[in-house]
C-alpha positions in Angstrom: 136.2 -47.7 60.6 133.3 -50.1 59.8 134.4 -53.3 58.2 131.8 -54.6 55.7 131.7 -58.4 55.3 131.4 -60.4 52.1 128.6 -62.9 51.6 131.2 -65.6 52.2 132.3 -64.1 55.5 128.7 -63.7 56.6 128.2 -67.4 55.9 131.2 -68.2 58.1 129.7 -65.9 60.8 126.5 -67.9 60.6 128.4 -71.0 61.8 129.4 -69.2 65.0 125.8 -67.8 65.3 124.4 -71.3 65.1 126.6 -72.5 67.9 125.5 -69.6 70.1 121.9 -70.4 69.2 122.4 -74.1 70.3 123.9 -72.9 73.6 120.9 -70.6 74.3 118.5 -73.3 73.3 120.0 -75.6 75.9 119.8 -72.9 78.5 116.1 -72.4 77.7 115.5 -76.2 78.2 117.3 -76.3 81.6 116.4 -72.9 83.1 113.9 -74.2 85.7 113.4 -73.7 89.4 116.2 -75.3 91.4 119.0 -75.0 88.8 122.0 -72.8 89.6 123.3 -70.1 87.3 126.7 -71.9 87.5 125.1 -75.1 86.1 123.7 -73.1 83.2 127.2 -71.8 82.5 128.6 -75.3 82.4 126.0 -76.4 79.8 127.4 -73.7 77.5 131.0 -74.7 78.3 130.2 -78.2 77.1 128.5 -77.0 73.9 131.4 -74.7 72.9 133.9 -77.5 73.6 131.8 -79.9 71.4 132.0 -77.4 68.5 135.6 -76.3 69.0 134.3 -72.8 69.7 136.3 -70.2 71.6 134.3 -68.5 74.4 134.3 -64.8 73.9 133.3 -63.7 77.4 135.7 -65.9 79.4 138.6 -63.7 80.7 137.3 -60.6 78.9 139.1 -57.6 80.2 137.4 -55.3 82.7 136.8 -51.7 81.4 138.2 -50.5 84.7 142.0 -50.8 85.0 143.1 -53.2 87.7 139.7 -54.9 88.1 139.3 -58.6 87.4 138.4 -60.1 83.9 135.1 -61.8 83.4 135.3 -65.2 84.9 132.7 -67.2 83.0 131.4 -68.2 79.5 128.0 -66.7 80.0 126.6 -63.6 81.6 123.7 -64.7 83.9 121.7 -61.7 85.1 118.8 -62.3 87.4 115.8 -60.1 88.0 117.0 -56.5 88.7 120.4 -57.4 87.2 120.7 -55.8 83.7 123.8 -57.3 82.3 127.2 -58.9 83.1 125.9 -61.1 86.0 128.5 -63.7 87.0 127.1 -67.2 87.2 127.7 -69.2 90.3 125.9 -70.8 93.2 122.7 -68.8 92.9 119.6 -71.0 92.7 116.8 -69.9 90.4 113.4 -69.8 91.9 109.9 -69.6 90.5 109.1 -66.0 89.7 112.6 -65.1 88.7 113.7 -64.0 85.3 117.2 -64.6 84.0 119.0 -62.9 81.1 121.6 -65.1 79.5 124.2 -63.5 77.1 126.9 -65.5 75.4 129.2 -65.5 72.4 131.8 -67.6 70.7 134.3 -67.6 67.9 134.3 -70.4 65.3 137.0 -70.6 62.6 138.0 -67.0 63.3 134.5 -65.5 63.2 132.2 -64.4 66.1 128.6 -64.7 67.1 126.8 -63.1 70.0 123.2 -63.3 71.3 121.1 -63.0 74.5 117.7 -64.1 75.7 115.7 -63.4 78.9 113.7 -66.4 80.3 111.0 -66.8 82.9 111.5 -69.3 85.7 108.1 -70.8 86.5 105.3 -68.3 86.7 106.0 -64.6 86.9 103.9 -61.5 87.6 102.1 -60.0 84.6 104.2 -56.9 84.6 107.3 -59.0 84.3 105.9 -61.0 81.4 105.0 -57.7 79.7 108.6 -56.5 80.2 110.0 -59.5 78.4 107.5 -59.2 75.6 108.3 -55.5 75.1 112.0 -56.1 75.1 111.8 -58.9 72.6 109.4 -56.9 70.5 111.9 -54.1 70.5 114.6 -56.3 69.0 112.2 -57.7 66.5 111.1 -54.2 65.5 114.7 -53.2 65.0 115.4 -56.2 62.7 112.3 -55.6 60.6 112.9 -51.8 60.4 116.4 -52.3 59.0 114.9 -53.5 55.7 113.2 -50.1 55.1 115.6 -47.7 56.9 118.6 -45.9 55.4 120.5 -45.2 58.6 120.7 -46.7 62.1 119.3 -43.6 63.7 115.9 -44.3 62.0 115.9 -47.7 63.7 117.0 -46.5 67.1 114.3 -43.8 67.1 111.6 -46.5 66.5 113.1 -48.7 69.2 113.2 -45.9 71.8 109.7 -44.6 70.9 108.2 -48.1 71.2 109.7 -48.7 74.7 108.5 -45.3 75.9 105.0 -46.0 74.6 104.8 -49.0 76.8 105.8 -47.0 79.9 109.2 -48.6 80.2 112.8 -47.4 80.0 115.7 -48.0 77.6 118.9 -48.6 79.6 121.1 -46.2 77.9 124.5 -47.0 79.6 125.0 -49.9 77.2 124.7 -50.3 73.4 125.1 -52.9 70.8 128.1 -53.1 68.5 129.6 -54.2 65.2 130.9 -57.8 65.2 133.0 -59.9 62.9 136.5 -61.3 63.5 136.3 -59.6 66.9 133.3 -59.5 69.3 133.4 -55.7 69.5 133.9 -53.8 66.3 132.8 -50.4 65.0 130.1 -49.1 65.0 128.4 -48.6 68.3 124.8 -49.6 68.0 122.6 -47.7 70.5 118.9 -48.5 71.1 118.1 -44.8 71.5 118.8 -41.5 69.7 121.4 -39.2 71.2 123.7 -36.4 70.1 126.5 -38.9 69.7 124.4 -41.1 67.4 123.4 -38.1 65.3 127.1 -37.3 65.0 128.2 -40.9 64.3 125.2 -42.3 62.4 125.9 -45.0 59.8 124.2 -46.3 56.7 122.5 -49.7 56.6 124.2 -51.3 53.7 125.0 -54.8 52.6 127.9 -56.3 54.5 127.2 -54.5 57.7 126.9 -57.0 60.7 125.6 -55.8 64.0 125.0 -57.2 67.4 121.7 -55.5 68.3 120.8 -55.8 72.0 118.0 -53.7 73.6 118.0 -53.6 77.4 114.7 -52.5 79.0 113.7 -51.9 82.6 110.5 -51.4 84.4 111.2 -48.5 86.7 114.3 -46.5 85.8 117.1 -46.4 83.2 119.7 -45.7 86.0 122.1 -48.5 86.9 125.0 -49.2 89.2 127.9 -51.8 89.2 128.0 -54.2 92.1 131.1 -55.1 94.2 132.1 -57.9 91.9 133.1 -55.2 89.4 130.9 -56.7 86.7 127.2 -57.2 87.6 125.1 -54.2 86.7 121.7 -53.7 88.4 118.9 -51.1 88.2 119.2 -48.5 90.9 115.5 -49.1 92.0 116.1 -52.9 91.9 113.1 -53.5 89.7 113.4 -56.0 86.9 115.2 -55.6 83.6 115.3 -57.7 80.4 117.8 -58.1 77.6 117.5 -59.7 74.1 120.2 -59.8 71.4 120.8 -61.2 67.9 123.7 -60.9 65.5 122.2 -59.5 62.3 123.8 -59.1 58.9 122.6 -56.7 56.2 122.5 -58.4 52.8 121.2 -57.5 49.4 118.0 -59.3 50.3 117.6 -57.4 53.6 118.5 -58.2 57.2 119.5 -61.8 58.1 119.6 -63.0 61.7 122.8 -65.1 62.1 122.0 -66.4 65.6 118.8 -68.3 65.0 118.9 -72.0 65.6 117.5 -72.9 62.2 117.7 -71.1 58.8 
C-alpha cells in the first residue's frame, strides 16, 4: 500500500532532507586525497548529532538471515563498488570516485540521498560516468512533471543510460519513503515485467527516493565477504546519485537539496 503524504507531512520531511543535504555537503568539502572513508563517516555522525537526527543506516538489518547489520552511518562505495560500501581505514587517492549514501530521521520523518564524487583528477570516461548518472536522476525528476505513471519515467531513464553506452545496475531500486526509510512502492530505474505489473501513478502526496546506479562495463554485481559491499563483476567503475522527491500539486519537489 502506498501512503500519500499531506503538504504538512512533506514539509516535515523537508527538515530531514535538509539535514541529509548538509551531511553530503560536508562530505563533498572533505572528500580529498588522503582522507579515509571512516573520517567521512564521522563527519556525518557529528552533523546528525548536532541536529538530533537518527541515522537510518546504522545497524540496519542485513537482508540475509544471520549476517551482520550495517555498521556505519554512511555507505561509502569506492570505484568499482556500487553500493553499501562500509567506511573504514581505506585512504582515498587521486583518481578515485566515491559514492556516499546516507539518510536520517528528524521528528519522525525520513530523508535519504546519495552523491558520487571525484577525488582529484579522474579519467575522462569516469567523469562521463558521473555526468550520465547525475543526468539520469535529473531526467527522472523533470519527467515526473509530465508523466502519468512511474513506468514512463523509468523507460526514459533506462533509454538514456543505454544511449550513452552504459549499464543500469538492475539489482537495486529506489523506494517510497516517509516515516520509514523503505516504504512502498519499489522505484526501479528500468522497465521490467514486475514494474509493468506493479506500476503506480504519479500523484500529489507521493514521496520517492529515486536512485539510479550506473556502471561502465556490466550490470552484473556480487556481494563481498563483508556481507554488505556490492561491486561490479568486471571491477569497472560505478556511480550512484539519489534524491528524496515529493510529488505536489505544483509538480515534483526535491526534499534533499541544501537550499530551497
